[in-house]
Structures are given as structure tokens and as C-alpha cells.
C-alpha positions in Angstrom: -21.6 -10.1 -25.7 -23.6 -9.0 -22.7 -21.0 -7.7 -21.0 -20.1 -3.8 -21.0 -16.5 -3.2 -21.6 -14.4 -0.5 -20.5 -10.7 0.3 -21.0 -8.8 1.4 -18.0 -5.5 2.8 -18.7 -2.8 3.4 -15.8 0.1 5.6 -17.0 3.6 5.2 -16.0 7.0 4.4 -17.6 8.3 0.9 -18.5 11.7 -0.5 -17.0 13.0 -1.6 -13.6 14.6 2.2 -13.1 10.9 3.5 -12.9 9.3 0.8 -10.9 7.5 2.3 -7.6 8.3 5.8 -8.6 5.6 8.6 -8.3 5.1 8.9 -11.8 4.1 5.0 -12.1 1.0 5.3 -9.5 -1.3 4.5 -12.4 0.8 1.4 -12.9 0.8 0.6 -9.2 -3.0 0.7 -8.9 -3.4 -1.5 -11.9 -0.9 -4.0 -10.6 -2.8 -4.2 -7.3 -6.3 -4.7 -8.9 -4.8 -7.5 -11.0 -3.0 -9.1 -8.1 -6.1 -8.8 -6.0 -8.1 -10.5 -8.8 -5.8 -13.2 -9.4 -4.9 -12.2 -13.0 -1.6 -11.8 -14.7 -0.8 -9.0 -17.3 0.2 -10.5 -20.8 2.6 -8.2 -22.8 1.0 -7.4 -26.3 1.3 -4.7 -28.8 1.9 -1.4 -26.9 1.6 -2.5 -23.7 0.7 -5.2 -20.8 -2.9 -6.0 -20.6 -5.1 -7.8 -18.4 -8.9 -8.4 -18.5 -11.3 -8.7 -15.3 -14.6 -9.7 -16.0 -17.1 -8.7 -13.0 -20.7 -8.2 -12.4 -21.6 -8.2 -16.2 -18.7 -5.8 -17.0 -15.4 -6.4 -18.5 -12.5 -4.1 -17.5 -9.5 -4.2 -19.9 -6.4 -2.9 -17.9 -3.7 -1.6 -19.7 0.0 -0.3 -18.9 1.1 1.4 -22.0 4.7 0.5 -22.9 5.0 3.5 -25.0 6.5 5.6 -22.5 4.4 8.3 -20.4 4.6 11.3 -22.8 3.4 8.9 -25.9 0.5 6.9 -24.0 -1.9 8.3 -26.7 -0.7 5.6 -29.2 -1.6 2.8 -27.0 -4.8 4.3 -25.7 -5.8 4.9 -29.5 -4.7 1.3 -30.5 -6.6 -0.3 -27.8 -9.8 1.7 -27.8 -10.1 0.8 -31.6 -9.1 -2.7 -31.2 -11.6 -3.4 -28.4 -14.3 -1.4 -29.9 -14.3 0.9 -26.6 -16.2 4.1 -26.9 -14.6 7.2 -25.3 -17.1 7.4 -22.6 -16.0 3.8 -21.4 -12.2 5.2 -21.1 -10.8 5.7 -18.0 -7.0 7.0 -17.5 -5.3 6.8 -14.2 -2.3 8.9 -13.5 -0.1 10.9 -10.7 -0.9 14.6 -10.1 1.9 16.8 -8.0 -0.9 19.5 -7.5 -2.5 17.1 -5.1 -1.2 15.9 -1.8 0.1 12.4 -1.3 -3.1 10.1 -1.0 -5.6 12.4 -2.6 -7.8 11.2 -5.5 -9.7 13.3 -7.9 -12.1 11.8 -10.5 -13.6 14.1 -13.2 -15.7 13.3 -16.2 -13.4 15.1 -18.5 -10.9 18.2 -18.5 -7.8 19.7 -19.4 -4.4 17.8 -19.1 -3.6 20.0 -16.4 0.2 20.1 -17.6 0.5 16.3 -17.7 2.2 15.5 -20.8 0.5 11.7 -20.8 -2.7 13.0 -20.5 -2.0 16.0 -23.3 -0.9 13.2 -25.5 -3.8 10.9 -24.9 -6.0 14.0 -25.6 -4.1 15.0 -28.7 -4.3 11.2 -30.4 -8.0 10.4 -29.3 -9.3 13.8 -30.5 -11.2 14.8 -27.5 -10.9 15.8 -23.6 -14.0 14.0 -23.2 -13.2 11.0 -21.2 -12.4 10.1 -17.5 -9.5 10.5 -15.5 -8.6 9.5 -11.9 -5.7 11.6 -10.6 -3.6 10.2 -7.8 -1.8 13.0 -5.6 1.7 12.4 -5.2 2.5 15.4 -3.5 4.8 18.5 -4.5 7.6 18.5 -2.0 10.1 19.9 -4.2 12.0 22.8 -5.1 11.8 24.9 -8.5 13.5 23.4 -11.2 13.3 19.6 -9.6 9.8 18.5 -10.6 11.5 15.9 -12.9 13.6 14.5 -10.3 10.5 14.2 -8.0 8.2 12.5 -9.8 10.7 10.0 -11.0 11.8 9.3 -7.4 10.6 6.6 -5.1 7.6 7.2 -2.5 8.7 7.0 1.2 8.2 4.0 3.3 5.2 5.7 4.9 3.9 6.1 1.6 4.5 3.1 -0.2 2.6 1.4 3.0 -0.3 3.5 2.3 -0.6 2.5 -1.4 -2.6 -0.8 -1.0 -5.3 1.2 0.8 -5.1 3.9 -1.9 -5.3 1.5 -4.7 -8.4 -0.2 -3.0 -10.4 3.4 -3.0 -9.4 4.0 -6.6 -10.5 0.6 -7.9 -13.7 1.1 -5.8 -14.3 4.3 -7.6 -13.5 2.7 -11.1 -16.0 -0.2 -10.6 -18.6 2.5 -9.2 -18.2 4.5 -12.3 -18.4 1.3 -14.6 -21.3 -0.1 -12.8 -23.3 3.1 -11.5 -22.1 6.3 -12.9 -19.6 8.8 -12.8 -21.2 11.0 -10.4 -21.8 8.4 -7.8 -18.0 7.6 -8.4 -16.8 11.2 -7.9 -18.7 11.6 -4.8 -17.0 8.4 -3.4 -13.5 9.3 -4.6 -13.2 12.8 -4.2 -14.6 13.0 -0.6 -12.3 13.8 1.9 -10.9 11.0 4.0 -8.7 12.8 6.8 
């Protein structure tokens, strides 16, 4: 096949009670991408999967059904099934250490205290995969982190999610079609 294949994993938790929560921003970004591409996710082993073909690239979008802290099972399964090398893996997740609306793309790195990233790193055996962290803010008191990340976005923040998703998707496409450095310059730039 002439297309280059990429696995883009949006982290989140399955179930209506988690829909539109801060912890599910990874799911939300992939859902916007699928919707704007007129494709539908199909429920398969370890998650919902959709494939988008664009400019000689094949993007496999994955929303794991394993719950956030066990996402590594789904990532390991789908990288193996699709024959995706680790350098073609991108994980999209929330980050409470970044202000809402801030995106940070990195080539590799630590889990930064994110249990989903930690589990993926453990099960794929490396930290050397791209990750796109989406800032959800940190407006909570000590001990209230779980309630915060499992809480819903404000109406004002919800209205900004399509533009945030568009910037994230553009960054992911740039990573796949050009290179990670160009994508980082684009995504990590200050917008306000």
C-alpha cells in the first residue's frame, strides 16, 4: 500500500456519564475530526475505530473502550494489528497543568502524572511516541482533582472546543504529512 499509516488515539472514558467531561477531550477531538470528515466510528475490539484517508496518508482514529487508566491494552493491540510503528503513534489527552485551550505537542516524554499515558508507556514499552496534551485548566482545590477532570466544561469552554479541535487536527496532520518539529511550531505557538 502506498499510504503511510498512523494511529491517533484519543483518551477518554466510555459511557454517557463521562461524555463531554474534561477527561474526555481526546475523544472529543477525534469525534470532531470524524464528523467533519463524514465518517463514522465502528465499535471493534478494545475501542471505536474510524479511518480517514487524506493526501496519501491513512489515519486510524481510536477511542479506547478500556477506560482511561487501561488505555495501553487498546494501543498495544491496534499498533500490532495494523502494523503501526511507534513513531507513527499519536496520543491525544487532557492536561490539568495547562490552561484551558492550550495545546502542547511533544515527540516523547514522561507521563506527567497522567495515568492513561503511564499505562500506554508501560504496555508499549517506550516513552518515545508523540503526544498532544490539551489543557483543561486547573481550577480546583487540593483533593478535588478527580471531580474536576470528571466534570463538564463550562458553556463558554464548550463553545471553544470546535476551534481547539480544528487546531489539534491541523497539528496532527502536519505531524504526519511534514514532520513533528513543524507541527510543534504550529500547535505550541501562543494564540492569545
